[in-house]
C-alpha positions in Angstrom: -6.2 7.7 33.2 -2.7 6.2 34.4 -3.0 4.0 31.4 -3.5 6.7 29.1 -0.3 8.7 30.1 1.6 5.8 30.1 0.3 5.3 26.6 1.1 8.9 25.3 4.7 8.6 27.1 5.1 5.5 24.7 3.9 7.0 21.7 6.3 10.1 22.6 9.4 7.5 23.3 8.5 5.9 20.1 8.5 9.2 18.2 11.4 10.3 19.5 12.9 7.1 18.3 11.6 7.6 14.9 12.9 11.1 14.2 16.1 9.7 15.1 16.5 7.1 12.9 17.1 6.7 9.1 15.0 5.6 6.2 16.8 2.3 5.8 16.5 1.7 10.0 13.2 2.4 9.7 12.6 -0.2 6.8 14.7 -2.6 9.1 12.5 -1.9 12.3 9.3 -2.3 10.1 10.6 -5.7 8.6 11.4 -6.9 12.1 8.2 -6.1 13.2 6.5 -8.1 10.4 8.6 -11.0 11.0 7.2 -11.2 14.6 3.9 -12.0 13.0 4.3 -16.0 12.6 2.6 -16.0 9.3 4.8 -13.6 7.6 7.5 -15.0 5.1 10.0 -13.0 2.8 10.4 -13.6 -0.7 12.9 -12.6 -3.2 16.9 -12.8 -4.3 19.8 -11.5 -2.7 17.4 -11.6 0.6 19.4 -14.3 2.5 22.8 -13.8 0.8 24.3 -11.0 -0.7 23.2 -7.7 0.5 19.9 -9.3 2.3 17.6 -6.8 0.9 20.1 -3.7 1.3 20.7 -4.6 4.9 17.1 -4.4 5.7 16.5 -8.4 6.5 20.0 -8.9 7.9 18.2 -9.7 11.3 15.2 -11.6 10.2 15.7 -15.6 10.9 16.7 -17.6 8.0 13.8 -19.9 8.4 10.9 -16.9 7.4 13.1 -16.4 4.0 12.4 -18.1 1.0 15.6 -17.2 -1.5 14.1 -17.5 -5.2 16.0 -17.5 -8.4 16.2 -14.4 -10.4 12.6 -15.4 -12.1 10.3 -12.0 -11.0 6.9 -13.5 -12.1 7.6 -16.7 -10.1 8.2 -14.5 -7.0 4.6 -13.1 -7.1 3.2 -16.1 -8.2 4.5 -17.8 -5.3 3.6 -14.8 -3.1 -0.2 -15.2 -4.2 -0.3 -18.8 -3.8 1.3 -18.6 -0.1 -1.3 -15.8 0.8 -4.0 -18.0 -0.5 -2.9 -20.5 2.3 -2.6 -18.1 5.3 0.8 -16.9 4.9 1.6 -13.2 4.6 4.6 -12.9 2.0 6.7 -9.8 1.9 8.1 -10.0 -1.6 11.4 -7.9 -2.1 11.9 -6.4 -6.3 15.4 -4.9 -5.8 14.8 -2.5 -8.7 11.8 -0.8 -10.7 13.1 -2.4 -13.9 12.9 -5.8 -12.5 9.5 -5.8 -11.4 8.5 -5.0 -14.8 8.8 -8.6 -15.5 6.3 -9.6 -12.6 3.8 -7.1 -13.8 1.3 -10.1 -15.3 0.9 -11.6 -11.6 0.5 -8.5 -10.1 -2.0 -7.0 -12.4 -4.3 -9.5 -13.3 -4.3 -11.8 -10.7 -3.1 -10.3 -7.2 -5.0 -7.0 -8.3 -8.1 -8.9 -9.5 -8.2 -12.1 -7.5 -10.7 -10.8 -4.8 -13.0 -9.6 -7.6 -12.6 -12.8 -9.7 -13.5 -14.8 -6.6 -16.4 -12.6 -5.7 -15.0 -11.8 -2.5 -13.8 -15.0 -1.2 -9.9 -14.8 -1.5 -8.2 -11.5 -0.9 -4.4 -12.3 -0.5 -2.6 -10.1 1.6 0.9 -9.8 -0.1 3.3 -7.0 0.5 5.6 -6.0 -2.4 8.8 -4.0 -1.8 10.0 -2.2 -4.9 13.1 -0.3 -5.0 14.0 2.5 -7.2 17.9 2.6 -7.4 19.9 5.2 -6.6 21.9 7.3 -9.1 25.5 7.5 -6.9 28.0 7.1 -6.2 27.9 5.4 -9.9 25.0 6.3 -12.3 23.8 3.0 -13.5 22.5 4.8 -17.0 19.3 3.8 -18.6 18.9 0.9 -16.3 18.3 0.1 -12.3 17.5 3.4 -11.3 14.2 4.1 -13.3 11.2 5.2 -11.6 7.7 3.3 -12.8 5.6 4.6 -10.0 3.3 6.6 -12.0 2.9 3.9 -14.4 1.9 1.4 -11.5 -0.7 3.7 -10.2 -2.5 3.7 -13.3 -2.3 -0.3 -13.8 -2.8 -1.1 -9.9 -5.8 -0.9 -8.0 -4.6 -1.7 -4.7 -2.8 0.6 -2.2 0.4 2.1 -3.3 2.8 3.8 -0.4 5.8 5.9 -1.2 7.2 7.0 2.1 10.0 9.6 1.6 11.0 10.0 5.3 11.6 7.4 7.9 8.4 8.6 9.5 6.5 7.7 6.5 8.2 4.6 6.3 7.0 3.7 10.1 3.5 5.0 9.3 3.1 2.8 5.6 4.1 -0.5 7.5 1.8 0.5 10.6 -1.0 0.6 8.0 0.2 -2.2 5.6 0.7 -5.0 9.0 -3.2 -4.0 9.7 -4.6 -4.5 6.2 -5.8 -7.7 4.5 -5.1 -6.9 0.9 -2.4 -6.3 -1.3 -0.1 -3.4 -0.9 3.1 -2.0 -2.6 5.8 0.1 -1.1 7.8 2.1 -3.2 11.5 2.6 -1.2 14.0 5.1 -2.9 17.5 3.8 -2.4 18.8 7.4 -2.4 17.2 8.0 1.0 18.5 5.1 2.6 20.7 7.1 4.9 18.5 10.2 5.3 16.4 10.6 8.4 
């Protein structure tokens, strides 16, 4: 009985923390939780330098990050290969515009590998794809495009689209337990909201 009460108190305290955090804080906390797993590795550009995935990977150890060149299809190919070797890669795409270059690997390989291998392989790859913000300066026709609807038509593994800090935590809790690929759509405009 006491264990159940302690668990409820822990969950309630955790819920209070979640309610007070921003969307960005929830992403950062989720990345730190994923990084605790020995086999998790982070891939992308501007993850070790520059913005460090908009500050969400700032506290992730350098040895858990692979800074890639601007080569989106290479990033997903590398992630698939690493997943087949037992790693749990987290691939960061700064904008939806950029992920378009990786769709061959995502749709035709990552999304179909389990079926192609008759269930022998199911690469657990997490893809983070950000929809850019239109403020403070509108980037015009690029860097703020939203291809979520098209992704839902092409990709047949879970796609998460959290709109609050609480939904970010819930999404990543599900993703962390999954052995399948997943895509999480982040909205840069929500980073400072709860």
